[in-house]
C-alpha positions as a Python dict, from the first residue, in 0.01 Angstrom:
ca = {
    (1, 'X'): (0, 0, 0),
    (2, 'X'): (-282, -62, -249),
    (3, 'X'): (-26, -93, -529),
    (4, 'X'): (130, -393, -358),
    (5, 'X'): (-206, -567, -303),
    (6, 'X'): (-312, -507, -662),
    (7, 'X'): (21, -632, -788),
    (8, 'X'): (1, -959, -603),
    (9, 'X'): (-365, -1010, -692),
    (10, 'X'): (-291, -961, -1062),
    (11, 'X'): (34, -1161, -1063),
    (12, 'X'): (228, -843, -1152),
    (13, 'X'): (526, -738, -940),
    (14, 'X'): (566, -375, -844),
    (15, 'X'): (918, -231, -851),
    (16, 'X'): (1086, 90, -737),
    (17, 'X'): (1374, 265, -913),
    (18, 'X'): (1662, 431, -729),
    (19, 'X'): (1917, 646, -913),
    (20, 'X'): (2192, 875, -782),
    (21, 'X'): (2460, 1113, -907),
    (22, 'X'): (2707, 1265, -665),
    (23, 'X'): (2832, 1584, -832),
    (24, 'X'): (2678, 1905, -960),
    (25, 'X'): (2842, 1846, -1295),
    (26, 'X'): (2676, 1506, -1332),
    (27, 'X'): (2345, 1664, -1238),
    (28, 'X'): (2381, 1932, -1504),
    (29, 'X'): (2478, 1674, -1765),
    (30, 'X'): (2159, 1483, -1676),
    (31, 'X'): (2338, 1151, -1627),
    (32, 'X'): (2071, 1055, -1375),
    (33, 'X'): (1811, 1056, -1656),
    (34, 'X'): (2019, 800, -1844),
    (35, 'X'): (2024, 577, -1534),
    (36, 'X'): (1648, 605, -1497),
    (37, 'X'): (1584, 529, -1865),
    (38, 'X'): (1803, 217, -1851),
    (39, 'X'): (1629, 96, -1537),
    (40, 'X'): (1286, 148, -1695),
    (41, 'X'): (1395, -70, -1986),
    (42, 'X'): (1513, -333, -1738),
    (43, 'X'): (1174, -321, -1566),
    (44, 'X'): (998, -380, -1900),
    (45, 'X'): (1223, -677, -1975),
    (46, 'X'): (1138, -834, -1640),
    (47, 'X'): (763, -752, -1666),
    (48, 'X'): (780, -520, -1364),
    (49, 'X'): (548, -226, -1303),
    (50, 'X'): (711, 99, -1184),
    (51, 'X'): (456, 365, -1072),
    (52, 'X'): (573, 726, -1090),
    (53, 'X'): (561, 765, -713),
    (54, 'X'): (817, 486, -682),
    (55, 'X'): (1085, 672, -879),
    (56, 'X'): (1350, 790, -631),
    (57, 'X'): (1635, 1014, -752),
    (58, 'X'): (1913, 1173, -547),
    (59, 'X'): (2085, 1447, -749),
    (60, 'X'): (2411, 1584, -613),
    (61, 'X'): (2437, 1359, -304),
    (62, 'X'): (2744, 1157, -210),
    (63, 'X'): (2718, 781, -179),
    (64, 'X'): (2941, 794, 130),
    (65, 'X'): (2642, 902, 342),
    (66, 'X'): (2301, 745, 400),
    (67, 'X'): (2138, 1083, 468),
    (68, 'X'): (1987, 1131, 123),
    (69, 'X'): (1627, 1250, 77),
    (70, 'X'): (1527, 1003, -195),
    (71, 'X'): (1698, 711, -21),
    (72, 'X'): (1516, 796, 303),
    (73, 'X'): (1182, 788, 118),
    (74, 'X'): (1276, 461, -55),
    (75, 'X'): (1353, 294, 279),
    (76, 'X'): (1030, 425, 435),
    (77, 'X'): (816, 289, 152),
    (78, 'X'): (1007, -40, 157),
    (79, 'X'): (935, -69, 528),
    (80, 'X'): (565, -24, 449),
    (81, 'X'): (584, -307, 195),
    (82, 'X'): (478, -97, -104),
    (83, 'X'): (687, -285, -364),
    (84, 'X'): (867, -613, -411),
    (85, 'X'): (1171, -520, -622),
    (86, 'X'): (1425, -235, -614),
    (87, 'X'): (1607, -158, -939),
    (88, 'X'): (1942, 20, -920),
    (89, 'X'): (2215, 90, -1175),
    (90, 'X'): (2504, -57, -971),
    (91, 'X'): (2589, -125, -604),
    (92, 'X'): (2798, 194, -580),
    (93, 'X'): (2488, 398, -676),
    (94, 'X'): (2314, 254, -371),
    (95, 'X'): (2610, 329, -144),
    (96, 'X'): (2983, 378, -185),
    (97, 'X'): (3082, 216, 141),
    (98, 'X'): (3059, -159, 159),
    (99, 'X'): (2920, -151, 515),
    (100, 'X'): (2633, 71, 396),
    (101, 'X'): (2566, -161, 103),
    (102, 'X'): (2537, -458, 337),
    (103, 'X'): (2312, -262, 572),
    (104, 'X'): (2071, -162, 295),
    (105, 'X'): (2068, -504, 127),
    (106, 'X'): (1994, -678, 456),
    (107, 'X'): (1724, -424, 536),
    (108, 'X'): (1553, -487, 202),
    (109, 'X'): (1596, -864, 241),
    (110, 'X'): (1422, -859, 580),
    (111, 'X'): (1124, -701, 409),
    (112, 'X'): (1119, -966, 137),
    (113, 'X'): (1233, -715, -127),
    (114, 'X'): (1463, -821, -409),
    (115, 'X'): (1739, -580, -518),
    (116, 'X'): (1839, -598, -885),
    (117, 'X'): (2142, -415, -1026),
    (118, 'X'): (2147, -337, -1398),
    (119, 'X'): (2527, -366, -1422),
    (120, 'X'): (2544, -709, -1264),
    (121, 'X'): (2475, -1053, -1414),
    (122, 'X'): (2188, -1261, -1288),
    (123, 'X'): (2268, -1383, -940),
    (124, 'X'): (2158, -1714, -789),
    (125, 'X'): (2222, -1616, -426),
    (126, 'X'): (2503, -1868, -389),
    (127, 'X'): (2799, -1805, -153),
    (128, 'X'): (3019, -1740, -458),
    (129, 'X'): (2784, -1465, -580),
    (130, 'X'): (2774, -1307, -234),
    (131, 'X'): (3154, -1315, -215),
    (132, 'X'): (3177, -1143, -555),
    (133, 'X'): (2937, -872, -438),
    (134, 'X'): (3146, -815, -127),
    (135, 'X'): (3459, -775, -338),
    (136, 'X'): (3283, -528, -568),
    (137, 'X'): (3161, -323, -271),
    (138, 'X'): (3506, -309, -115),
    (139, 'X'): (3662, -213, -450),
    (140, 'X'): (3406, 68, -497),
    (141, 'X'): (3481, 199, -148),
    (142, 'X'): (3855, 180, -214),
    (143, 'X'): (3817, 364, -548),
    (144, 'X'): (3620, 643, -384),
    (145, 'X'): (3878, 688, -110),
    (146, 'X'): (4160, 674, -366),
    (147, 'X'): (3998, 934, -593),
    (148, 'X'): (3926, 1166, -300),
    (149, 'X'): (4282, 1139, -168),
    (150, 'X'): (4434, 1193, -513),
    (151, 'X'): (4221, 1504, -564),
    (152, 'X'): (4313, 1639, -222),
    (153, 'X'): (4686, 1576, -269),
    (154, 'X'): (4678, 1716, -622),
    (155, 'X'): (4507, 2036, -512),
    (156, 'X'): (4746, 2071, -220),
    (157, 'X'): (5048, 2031, -450),
    (158, 'X'): (4915, 2290, -696),
    (159, 'X'): (4832, 2531, -413),
    (160, 'X'): (5188, 2508, -280),
    (161, 'X'): (5311, 2582, -632),
    (162, 'X'): (5091, 2896, -640),
    (163, 'X'): (4837, 2772, -897),
    (164, 'X'): (4520, 2981, -901),
    (165, 'X'): (4319, 2694, -1053),
    (166, 'X'): (4267, 2532, -710),
    (167, 'X'): (4067, 2838, -599),
    (168, 'X'): (3793, 2786, -858),
    (169, 'X'): (3568, 3088, -910),
    (170, 'X'): (3705, 3439, -850),
    (171, 'X'): (3568, 3668, -578),
    (172, 'X'): (3391, 3995, -656),
    (173, 'X'): (3635, 4236, -816),
    (174, 'X'): (3816, 3970, -1022),
    (175, 'X'): (3755, 3755, -1328),
    (176, 'X'): (3872, 3395, -1341),
    (177, 'X'): (4061, 3326, -1666),
    (178, 'X'): (4074, 2955, -1740),
    (179, 'X'): (4387, 2759, -1818),
    (180, 'X'): (4492, 2741, -2182),
    (181, 'X'): (4765, 2563, -2371),
    (182, 'X'): (4985, 2872, -2342),
    (183, 'X'): (4915, 2991, -1986),
    (184, 'X'): (4791, 2871, -1650),
    (185, 'X'): (4468, 2998, -1497),
    (186, 'X'): (4487, 3339, -1327),
    (187, 'X'): (4279, 3617, -1168),
    (188, 'X'): (4222, 3930, -1376),
    (189, 'X'): (4105, 4257, -1218),
    (190, 'X'): (3752, 4350, -1323),
    (191, 'X'): (3767, 4723, -1389),
    (192, 'X'): (3394, 4766, -1317),
    (193, 'X'): (3387, 4574, -990),
    (194, 'X'): (3727, 4668, -846),
    (195, 'X'): (3626, 5031, -761),
    (196, 'X'): (3326, 4895, -567),
    (197, 'X'): (3556, 4676, -358),
    (198, 'X'): (3780, 4972, -280),
    (199, 'X'): (3472, 5181, -194),
    (200, 'X'): (3345, 4915, 48),
    (201, 'X'): (3675, 4908, 238),
    (202, 'X'): (3697, 5289, 238),
    (203, 'X'): (3344, 5327, 376),
    (204, 'X'): (3402, 5066, 645),
    (205, 'X'): (3754, 5161, 755),
    (206, 'X'): (3783, 5534, 685),
    (207, 'X'): (3423, 5659, 703),
    (208, 'X'): (3327, 5416, 984),
    (209, 'X'): (2999, 5316, 821),
    (210, 'X'): (2827, 4996, 928),
    (211, 'X'): (2790, 4691, 703),
    (212, 'X'): (2414, 4750, 679),
    (213, 'X'): (2467, 5113, 577),
    (214, 'X'): (2711, 5010, 303),
    (215, 'X'): (2472, 4746, 169),
    (216, 'X'): (2182, 4991, 168),
    (217, 'X'): (2386, 5259, -11),
    (218, 'X'): (2498, 5022, -288),
    (219, 'X'): (2143, 4892, -330),
    (220, 'X'): (1998, 5243, -358),
    (221, 'X'): (2250, 5324, -633),
    (222, 'X'): (2157, 5007, -821),
    (223, 'X'): (2511, 4867, -826),
    (224, 'X'): (2488, 4509, -960),
    (225, 'X'): (2624, 4222, -755),
    (226, 'X'): (2814, 3926, -902),
    (227, 'X'): (2480, 3759, -981),
    (228, 'X'): (2353, 4073, -1156),
    (229, 'X'): (2091, 4170, -898),
    (230, 'X'): (2102, 4529, -765),
    (231, 'X'): (2034, 4417, -408),
    (232, 'X'): (2325, 4388, -166),
    (233, 'X'): (2295, 4188, 155),
    (234, 'X'): (2502, 4240, 470),
    (235, 'X'): (2646, 3889, 438),
    (236, 'X'): (2788, 3977, 95),
    (237, 'X'): (2963, 4287, 233),
    (238, 'X'): (3091, 4086, 529),
    (239, 'X'): (3240, 3819, 298),
    (240, 'X'): (3422, 4085, 93),
    (241, 'X'): (3567, 4248, 404),
    (242, 'X'): (3690, 3910, 531),
    (243, 'X'): (3852, 3793, 207),
    (244, 'X'): (4236, 3825, 217),
    (245, 'X'): (4264, 3794, -163),
    (246, 'X'): (4215, 4170, -205),
    (247, 'X'): (4557, 4231, -45),
    (248, 'X'): (4726, 4031, -323),
    (249, 'X'): (4741, 3696, -141),
    (250, 'X'): (4447, 3461, -188),
    (251, 'X'): (4409, 3188, 75),
    (252, 'X'): (4360, 2817, 3),
    (253, 'X'): (4230, 2593, 282),
    (254, 'X'): (4030, 2850, 478),
    (255, 'X'): (3782, 2579, 576),
    (256, 'X'): (3760, 2200, 570),
    (257, 'X'): (3482, 1945, 559),
    (258, 'X'): (3394, 1790, 895),
    (259, 'X'): (3232, 1479, 748),
    (260, 'X'): (2892, 1564, 899),
    (261, 'X'): (2580, 1705, 738),
    (262, 'X'): (2517, 2077, 765),
    (263, 'X'): (2250, 2193, 1007),
    (264, 'X'): (1922, 2233, 813),
    (265, 'X'): (1746, 2566, 805),
    (266, 'X'): (1411, 2621, 980),
    (267, 'X'): (1199, 2572, 665),
    (268, 'X'): (1391, 2255, 580),
    (269, 'X'): (1325, 2116, 928),
    (270, 'X'): (954, 2201, 905),
    (271, 'X'): (926, 2010, 576),
    (272, 'X'): (1093, 1709, 738),
    (273, 'X'): (1384, 1711, 494),
    (274, 'X'): (1756, 1661, 553),
    (275, 'X'): (2026, 1901, 452),
    (276, 'X'): (2222, 1775, 153),
    (277, 'X'): (2512, 2009, 224),
    (278, 'X'): (2826, 1910, 411),
    (279, 'X'): (2928, 2086, 729),
    (280, 'X'): (3248, 2292, 731),
    (281, 'X'): (3473, 2428, 1001),
    (282, 'X'): (3698, 2731, 973),
    (283, 'X'): (4076, 2689, 971),
    (284, 'X'): (4315, 2934, 1134),
    (285, 'X'): (4524, 3169, 913),
    (286, 'X'): (4843, 2991, 1018),
    (287, 'X'): (4731, 2685, 818),
    (288, 'X'): (4636, 2872, 497),
    (289, 'X'): (4837, 2842, 177),
    (290, 'X'): (4893, 3182, 16),
    (291, 'X'): (4858, 3220, -363),
    (292, 'X'): (4964, 3549, -530),
    (293, 'X'): (4690, 3743, -713),
    (294, 'X'): (4660, 4111, -818),
    (295, 'X'): (4605, 4339, -517),
    (296, 'X'): (4311, 4582, -489),
    (297, 'X'): (4376, 4732, -144),
    (298, 'X'): (4670, 4765, 94),
    (299, 'X'): (4746, 4516, 368),
    (300, 'X'): (4713, 4791, 627),
    (301, 'X'): (4358, 4874, 516),
    (302, 'X'): (4260, 4507, 528),
    (303, 'X'): (4414, 4468, 874),
    (304, 'X'): (4216, 4768, 1003),
    (305, 'X'): (3898, 4615, 862),
    (306, 'X'): (3968, 4285, 1042),
    (307, 'X'): (4035, 4468, 1364),
    (308, 'X'): (3702, 4651, 1345),
    (309, 'X'): (3513, 4330, 1251),
    (310, 'X'): (3659, 4152, 1553),
    (311, 'X'): (3579, 4444, 1784),
    (312, 'X'): (3220, 4472, 1656),
    (313, 'X'): (3171, 4099, 1697),
    (314, 'X'): (3283, 4123, 2057),
    (315, 'X'): (3107, 4448, 2157),
    (316, 'X'): (2799, 4454, 1934),
    (317, 'X'): (2471, 4530, 2120),
    (318, 'X'): (2318, 4227, 1944),
    (319, 'X'): (2585, 4003, 2090),
    (320, 'X'): (2402, 3961, 2419),
    (321, 'X'): (2404, 3579, 2407),
    (322, 'X'): (2092, 3585, 2623),
    (323, 'X'): (1839, 3316, 2526),
    (324, 'X'): (1469, 3392, 2521),
    (325, 'X'): (1178, 3159, 2595),
    (326, 'X'): (1025, 3169, 2245),
    (327, 'X'): (1350, 3161, 2051),
    (328, 'X'): (1299, 2961, 1730),
    (329, 'X'): (925, 2897, 1773),
    (330, 'X'): (776, 3248, 1743),
    (331, 'X'): (628, 3310, 1396),
    (332, 'X'): (450, 3611, 1244),
    (333, 'X'): (84, 3547, 1161),
    (334, 'X'): (84, 3809, 882),
    (335, 'X'): (383, 3700, 671),
    (336, 'X'): (493, 3363, 815),
    (337, 'X'): (851, 3474, 885),
    (338, 'X'): (1016, 3408, 1219),
    (339, 'X'): (1072, 3662, 1495),
    (340, 'X'): (1415, 3735, 1636),
    (341, 'X'): (1533, 3906, 1951),
    (342, 'X'): (1641, 4269, 1928),
    (343, 'X'): (1689, 4555, 2171),
    (344, 'X'): (1669, 4932, 2193),
    (345, 'X'): (1765, 5186, 2454),
    (346, 'X'): (1524, 5449, 2581),
    (347, 'X'): (1602, 5818, 2635),
    (348, 'X'): (1670, 5746, 2999),
    (349, 'X'): (1926, 5481, 2905),
    (350, 'X'): (1712, 5181, 2996),
    (351, 'X'): (1755, 4876, 2769),
    (352, 'X'): (1438, 4710, 2638),
    (353, 'X'): (1430, 4377, 2453),
    (354, 'X'): (1177, 4311, 2176),
    (355, 'X'): (1074, 4035, 1939),
    (356, 'X'): (1097, 4172, 1583),
    (357, 'X'): (958, 4010, 1267),
    (358, 'X'): (1236, 3939, 1015),
    (359, 'X'): (990, 4021, 735),
    (360, 'X'): (976, 4380, 860),
    (361, 'X'): (1347, 4440, 784),
    (362, 'X'): (1383, 4623, 453),
    (363, 'X'): (1751, 4536, 407),
    (364, 'X'): (1689, 4161, 398),
    (365, 'X'): (1501, 4145, 67),
    (366, 'X'): (1533, 4308, -276),
    (367, 'X'): (1178, 4445, -266),
    (368, 'X'): (1207, 4583, 84),
    (369, 'X'): (998, 4490, 386),
    (370, 'X'): (714, 4245, 334),
    (371, 'X'): (546, 4284, 672),
    (372, 'X'): (422, 4568, 892),
    (373, 'X'): (394, 4371, 1215),
    (374, 'X'): (477, 4560, 1531),
    (375, 'X'): (739, 4462, 1786),
    (376, 'X'): (651, 4274, 2105),
    (377, 'X'): (818, 4307, 2443),
    (378, 'X'): (1020, 3995, 2523),
    (379, 'X'): (949, 3989, 2896),
    (380, 'X'): (572, 4038, 2857),
    (381, 'X'): (523, 3784, 2577),
    (382, 'X'): (745, 3524, 2746),
    (383, 'X'): (550, 3559, 3069),
    (384, 'X'): (218, 3521, 2887),
    (385, 'X'): (319, 3199, 2710),
    (386, 'X'): (486, 3054, 3022),
    (387, 'X'): (169, 3114, 3226),
    (388, 'X'): (-44, 2937, 2965),
    (389, 'X'): (197, 2641, 2954),
    (390, 'X'): (185, 2606, 3334),
    (391, 'X'): (-195, 2616, 3321),
    (392, 'X'): (-190, 2345, 3059),
    (393, 'X'): (43, 2121, 3258),
    (394, 'X'): (-170, 2159, 3573),
    (395, 'X'): (-452, 1963, 3405),
    (396, 'X'): (-360, 1592, 3449),
    (397, 'X'): (-678, 1462, 3286),
    (398, 'X'): (-602, 1657, 2971),
    (399, 'X'): (-245, 1526, 2948),
    (400, 'X'): (-353, 1167, 3015),
    (401, 'X'): (-619, 1194, 2743),
    (402, 'X'): (-357, 1323, 2499),
    (403, 'X'): (-118, 1037, 2578),
    (404, 'X'): (-400, 785, 2526),
    (405, 'X'): (-488, 952, 2196),
    (406, 'X'): (-126, 933, 2081),
    (407, 'X'): (-108, 566, 2174),
    (408, 'X'): (-415, 491, 1965),
    (409, 'X'): (-271, 692, 1676),
    (410, 'X'): (59, 508, 1715),
    (411, 'X'): (-109, 169, 1695),
    (412, 'X'): (-311, 275, 1389),
    (413, 'X'): (-55, 477, 1196),
    (414, 'X'): (287, 346, 1296),
    (415, 'X'): (460, 195, 988),
    (416, 'X'): (541, -113, 1192),
    (417, 'X'): (169, -181, 1235),
    (418, 'X'): (109, -178, 860),
    (419, 'X'): (417, -386, 798),
    (420, 'X'): (308, -639, 1061),
    (421, 'X'): (-27, -685, 885),
    (422, 'X'): (156, -767, 563),
    (423, 'X'): (391, -1006, 744),
    (424, 'X'): (95, -1183, 902),
    (425, 'X'): (-58, -1238, 559),
    (426, 'X'): (275, -1365, 424),
    (427, 'X'): (314, -1599, 722),
    (428, 'X'): (-35, -1738, 671),
    (429, 'X'): (42, -1804, 304),
    (430, 'X'): (370, -1976, 393),
    (431, 'X'): (197, -2197, 650),
    (432, 'X'): (-79, -2281, 404),
    (433, 'X'): (179, -2370, 139),
    (434, 'X'): (359, -2598, 384),
    (435, 'X'): (30, -2760, 482),
    (436, 'X'): (-66, -2814, 117),
    (437, 'X'): (274, -2965, 51),
    (438, 'X'): (229, -3218, 332),
    (439, 'X'): (-127, -3293, 218),
    (440, 'X'): (4, -3350, -137),
    (441, 'X'): (257, -3602, -5),
    (442, 'X'): (-10, -3782, 197),
    (443, 'X'): (-229, -3801, -112),
    (444, 'X'): (75, -3936, -302),
    (445, 'X'): (70, -3637, -540),
    (446, 'X'): (440, -3567, -478),
    (447, 'X'): (730, -3793, -387),
    (448, 'X'): (931, -3797, -64),
    (449, 'X'): (1231, -3647, -245),
    (450, 'X'): (1019, -3352, -363),
    (451, 'X'): (887, -3305, -12),
    (452, 'X'): (1237, -3303, 135),
    (453, 'X'): (1360, -3062, -135),
    (454, 'X'): (1080, -2805, -91),
    (455, 'X'): (1014, -2820, 282),
    (456, 'X'): (1340, -2652, 406),
    (457, 'X'): (1277, -2339, 199),
    (458, 'X'): (923, -2302, 334),
    (459, 'X'): (1043, -2368, 691),
    (460, 'X'): (1314, -2105, 647),
    (461, 'X'): (1061, -1857, 508),
    (462, 'X'): (827, -1922, 802),
    (463, 'X'): (1107, -1874, 1057),
    (464, 'X'): (1221, -1550, 889),
    (465, 'X'): (869, -1406, 894),
    (466, 'X'): (821, -1500, 1260),
    (467, 'X'): (1153, -1337, 1353),
    (468, 'X'): (1064, -1016, 1171),
    (469, 'X'): (720, -1008, 1336),
    (470, 'X'): (885, -1044, 1677),
    (471, 'X'): (1118, -754, 1592),
    (472, 'X'): (823, -536, 1487),
    (473, 'X'): (633, -626, 1803),
    (474, 'X'): (936, -518, 2005),
    (475, 'X'): (954, -192, 1812),
    (476, 'X'): (586, -118, 1876),
    (477, 'X'): (628, -206, 2243),
    (478, 'X'): (924, 30, 2275),
    (479, 'X'): (727, 311, 2109),
    (480, 'X'): (436, 259, 2349),
    (481, 'X'): (668, 258, 2650),
    (482, 'X'): (815, 585, 2525),
    (483, 'X'): (472, 748, 2536),
    (484, 'X'): (350, 591, 2861),
    (485, 'X'): (451, 875, 3090),
    (486, 'X'): (137, 886, 3299),
    (487, 'X'): (302, 728, 3603),
    (488, 'X'): (560, 1007, 3627),
    (489, 'X'): (331, 1302, 3555),
    (490, 'X'): (225, 1362, 3916),
    (491, 'X'): (584, 1380, 4040),
    (492, 'X'): (685, 1600, 3748),
    (493, 'X'): (398, 1846, 3803),
    (494, 'X'): (473, 1858, 4175),
    (495, 'X'): (837, 1949, 4112),
    (496, 'X'): (738, 2198, 3844),
    (497, 'X'): (488, 2374, 4071),
    (498, 'X'): (740, 2397, 4353),
    (499, 'X'): (1030, 2521, 4138),
    (500, 'X'): (856, 2716, 3859),
    (501, 'X'): (994, 3049, 3982),
    (502, 'X'): (1348, 2912, 4021),
    (503, 'X'): (1390, 2765, 3672),
    (504, 'X'): (1646, 2920, 3440),
    (505, 'X'): (1544, 3041, 3095),
    (506, 'X'): (1710, 2736, 2937),
    (507, 'X'): (1509, 2500, 3160),
    (508, 'X'): (1188, 2684, 3075),
    (509, 'X'): (1277, 2656, 2708),
    (510, 'X'): (1303, 2277, 2737),
    (511, 'X'): (961, 2253, 2902),
    (512, 'X'): (791, 2485, 2654),
    (513, 'X'): (929, 2301, 2353),
    (514, 'X'): (795, 1970, 2485),
    (515, 'X'): (434, 2084, 2442),
    (516, 'X'): (446, 2385, 2207),
    (517, 'X'): (497, 2347, 1833),
    (518, 'X'): (498, 2717, 1747),
    (519, 'X'): (356, 3048, 1865),
    (520, 'X'): (177, 3271, 1612),
    (521, 'X'): (188, 3642, 1694),
    (522, 'X'): (-74, 3869, 1534),
    (523, 'X'): (-162, 4234, 1581),
    (524, 'X'): (-402, 4174, 1869),
    (525, 'X'): (-384, 3805, 1956),
    (526, 'X'): (-143, 3523, 2034),
    (527, 'X'): (-199, 3164, 1919),
    (528, 'X'): (-10, 2881, 2084),
    (529, 'X'): (-3, 2571, 1868),
    (530, 'X'): (65, 2258, 2063),
    (531, 'X'): (-5, 1886, 2058),
    (532, 'X'): (-242, 1876, 2356),
    (533, 'X'): (-597, 2012, 2287),
    (534, 'X'): (-713, 2279, 2530),
    (535, 'X'): (-1087, 2300, 2623),
    (536, 'X'): (-1241, 2647, 2615),
    (537, 'X'): (-1580, 2753, 2759),
    (538, 'X'): (-1675, 2392, 2829),
    (539, 'X'): (-1637, 2290, 2465),
    (540, 'X'): (-1417, 2003, 2344),
    (541, 'X'): (-1059, 2106, 2293),
    (542, 'X'): (-912, 2173, 1953),
    (543, 'X'): (-554, 2175, 1834),
    (544, 'X'): (-505, 2544, 1911),
    (545, 'X'): (-486, 2740, 2232),
    (546, 'X'): (-636, 3077, 2138),
    (547, 'X'): (-701, 3390, 2339),
    (548, 'X'): (-1074, 3464, 2337),
    (549, 'X'): (-1175, 3808, 2220),
    (550, 'X'): (-1364, 3868, 2548),
    (551, 'X'): (-1060, 3786, 2756),
    (552, 'X'): (-787, 3932, 2543),
    (553, 'X'): (-732, 4228, 2767),
    (554, 'X'): (-710, 4005, 3073),
    (555, 'X'): (-477, 3747, 2914),
    (556, 'X'): (-238, 3988, 2746),
    (557, 'X'): (-6, 4204, 2951),
    (558, 'X'): (-8, 4572, 2883),
    (559, 'X'): (179, 4670, 2570),
    (560, 'X'): (146, 4330, 2403),
    (561, 'X'): (-123, 4310, 2137),
}
């Protein structure tokens, strides 16, 4: 924000640079650096200042989607009014789809931000220039769709002809030999890896070992994986057992892109980032295209492996499909890894469910277990947290104070508030300019023709600023209404008190996740991190709900430490 004020005070315009490449190959060839260098030269030619924090680069993200990390940051900073110009290589770098281009350009225009493309001539903003930009956007979208369809049809044709080149890299046990002038690409058996593949199938089918046991045995022997590391994970063994290529028939089209973004992992969600990967869905074997490759095992052995995988997936003790209250929010205080639900059966045959730290599993990491945290009983820990949440919700004054605090924070920190301050200053300047223009005409400093020529632009600027301020006021009003839940709290608490014992685990989950950010589990204490401060011993509440050392034995059920 200070960069924008300094820029206007010193008559220097601040600009942001946005660059994008869509493929891994372009990223490796560093074509994005060439875009950035050209845009920096353009900024120097136009006397624009580009701070380092206003350099936004998306490497390996498709222009067909707006869910790009750097683009999201660019739009957020533009909304805050941090710069006045956006420099981009070409419209298709901003977005491939014409509708997305229009959306972004209009969004920047509402904020008074000019968008300059290095590969376009100087534009005057005339209807002819806008028509040309529309044609270019539609052509870029058409080219992308045409290239994608040609690639898809070409791969499909080669797959039907039995070309191995459409498969790309070879699975473990094979080497991919590239196409030459004399021969097409093909799979070659790797004499060092092929015996390991046969051993994996033999252990799983004939010796009835589990996937975890096979991974542990190969890791203990120091057998290198495809990446060269001597640590085998269960997912690697599972992928080998599922691959039909080892029977002599590789499959093309085992999955297809859904067009949506892949679900981000927990750490990605905590950082507030989006997943740059595309989501896939599996395709049934009846739709696969078979491509001949050298066989490593028999079809019968592979079929037996698939039969056992399917049976284990259906009858596995882990496949309980029973949700738990703290699923996804329970974290280990010692190592920071998440807890997951597991179970064990006692000597009497009774089944007990536990929360187990994923950092305590030796098979998950090359260096073994990284945590020594003990297990916690699911029923006891769930009951403890649920009781504390009910106690928290039974305090209406505390909840009302938290809602008021959030409203004050919203008014002070919401981006719309900052943007509205900037719009108010711009509106005041536009009104002052219009007033000075009229005063100049009255003092006969300008002619009537000059007044008529300059007044419409200032009137248009004033109307645009007022419209945007009204939109921001509406946005702030909607955000406040979203948080004003005080009127419904009494009815909600009454229903909750009456039906607390009748709620399903899924309904309890929804309530807990409304007020609890995460639960930290230590050796002898439980910390519930939530958004509503909880007063303890008459002192002002903090951001943590902690068990006091004097009351630990009373708050914690037996067996939970």
